[in-house]
C-alpha positions in Angstrom: 12.0 16.1 -57.4 14.7 16.9 -61.1 11.7 19.1 -62.5 10.9 21.0 -59.4 14.4 22.9 -59.2 14.3 25.5 -61.5 11.4 27.2 -59.8 12.3 26.2 -56.4 14.5 27.6 -53.5 17.7 25.5 -53.1 19.6 24.8 -50.3 22.2 27.4 -49.1 25.5 27.0 -51.0 28.1 24.2 -49.2 31.0 27.3 -50.5 30.3 31.2 -51.2 28.7 31.6 -54.7 31.3 32.0 -57.7 32.7 35.6 -57.5 32.4 38.2 -60.2 34.1 37.7 -63.3 36.8 40.9 -64.2 34.7 41.7 -67.2 36.9 43.8 -70.2 35.4 46.2 -72.6 35.1 43.2 -75.5 33.0 40.9 -73.3 30.7 44.6 -71.6 29.6 44.6 -74.9 29.3 41.0 -75.6 26.6 41.2 -72.3 25.1 44.4 -73.8 24.6 42.6 -77.3 23.6 39.3 -75.2 21.0 41.9 -73.3 19.6 43.7 -76.5 18.9 40.2 -78.1 17.2 38.8 -75.0 15.2 42.4 -74.5 13.9 41.6 -77.8 12.7 38.4 -77.4 8.9 39.7 -76.8 7.3 35.7 -76.9 8.6 32.6 -77.7 7.5 29.3 -77.6 9.9 26.0 -78.5 10.1 22.2 -77.8 12.8 21.5 -75.6 14.4 18.9 -74.5 15.7 18.4 -70.3 18.2 15.9 -68.5 19.2 15.8 -64.9 21.2 13.5 -63.4 18.2 12.3 -61.1 15.4 13.1 -63.5 16.4 11.4 -67.0 15.7 12.6 -70.2 12.2 14.6 -70.7 10.7 16.7 -73.1 8.4 18.9 -72.9 7.0 23.2 -74.3 8.0 25.9 -73.1 6.2 29.4 -73.6 7.4 32.4 -73.0 5.6 35.9 -72.7 7.9 38.9 -71.3 7.4 40.8 -69.0 6.7 38.0 -66.5 5.3 35.2 -67.8 6.1 31.2 -68.7 4.4 28.3 -69.6 6.5 25.3 -69.1 4.5 22.0 -70.7 6.1 18.2 -70.0 5.6 15.6 -72.2 3.4 12.4 -71.3 4.3 11.1 -68.9 5.3 13.6 -66.7 2.2 15.3 -65.3 3.9 18.3 -64.3 3.0 21.7 -65.4 5.3 25.4 -64.3 3.6 28.6 -64.5 5.0 31.9 -63.4 2.1 34.8 -63.7 4.6 38.0 -63.0 4.5 37.2 -59.1 5.1 33.4 -58.2 6.0 30.4 -60.2 3.6 27.7 -59.8 5.2 23.9 -59.9 1.8 21.9 -60.5 1.5 18.0 -60.7 -1.4 16.8 -61.8 -1.0 13.2 -61.2 -0.9 14.2 -56.8 -2.7 17.3 -57.6 0.0 18.9 -55.9 0.8 23.0 -56.1 4.7 23.8 -54.6 4.6 28.3 -55.3 7.3 30.4 -54.5 8.1 33.8 -55.6 9.2 34.3 -59.5 12.0 36.8 -58.1 13.6 33.3 -56.4 14.4 31.9 -59.8 16.6 31.2 -61.9 14.0 32.3 -64.4 13.7 35.4 -63.2 16.2 37.7 -65.0 14.7 36.1 -68.8 11.0 37.3 -67.8 12.3 40.9 -66.6 11.2 43.7 -69.5 14.2 45.1 -70.2 16.5 41.9 -69.7 19.4 43.0 -67.8 22.3 41.0 -67.0 24.6 43.9 -64.8 21.3 45.2 -62.9 20.9 42.4 -59.9 22.8 39.6 -61.5 26.3 38.8 -61.3 28.0 37.4 -64.2 30.4 35.1 -63.1 32.4 34.1 -66.5 31.6 35.1 -70.0 33.5 32.5 -72.8 34.1 32.7 -75.9 34.2 29.9 -78.9 34.1 30.3 -82.9 30.3 30.9 -83.3 29.0 30.9 -79.7 29.4 32.4 -76.4 28.4 31.3 -73.0 27.6 33.6 -70.3 26.8 32.3 -66.3 25.5 34.2 -64.1 23.1 34.6 -60.6 20.8 37.0 -59.1 22.9 39.5 -56.1 20.2 38.8 -53.8 19.0 35.5 -54.1 22.2 33.1 -54.9 21.1 30.4 -53.2 18.7 30.4 -55.9 20.5 28.8 -58.7 23.4 29.6 -61.0 22.3 30.1 -64.8 24.9 29.3 -68.4 23.5 30.6 -71.3 24.9 28.5 -74.2 23.9 30.9 -77.4 25.4 31.4 -81.0 27.3 34.5 -82.3 26.4 36.3 -85.2 23.6 36.0 -85.1 22.6 35.4 -81.2 20.1 33.0 -80.5 19.4 31.5 -77.3 20.3 27.8 -77.6 20.5 25.9 -74.6 20.7 26.7 -70.6 21.3 25.0 -67.5 20.8 25.7 -63.8 23.2 24.6 -61.2 21.7 24.9 -57.5 24.0 25.4 -54.4 24.4 21.6 -54.5 26.1 21.2 -57.4 22.8 19.3 -59.8 22.6 20.5 -62.9 20.0 20.3 -65.0 20.2 21.1 -68.8 17.4 22.3 -71.1 18.1 22.3 -74.6 16.0 24.4 -76.9 14.7 23.0 -81.0 11.9 24.5 -83.2 12.1 27.8 -81.5 9.4 30.4 -82.1 10.1 33.9 -81.6 7.3 36.5 -81.3 
């Protein structure tokens, strides 16, 4: 299921995962700014819209409390609840009364739920791009590259997380946009 993808292990990459980016001193300064911003978020509540090619456009609420806790509630008619408890990521289909679990460390959400957030320890950055008023950083877990590639889209000055993409090993993308973000 397209909804389960963010919390399940993806199949092995058809090719090796993307190589690490050659980061400049300015890039490293921006990485540290992003880490400081993400580490400063101890809790977050937001509405989201999620788009995937085979799942279409769906909406819901996301709640995050670091370290390790995440809750994603999809709006009806999607009968799905995703919960991370610090150790496990659980995907519960309320309609089928079916529960699937994966170690939190094997999911793309892992690096966001650590305290503090580090994008250099255990994370391979594949690109960092800048545009007027925005930054985009792409990365994967160094030890779990099959968990997926994550691309964060942020505003700059001030830094604020606005969107992310999860790209699995087969190239399928899930795009999530945040709205009505409440931090703290």
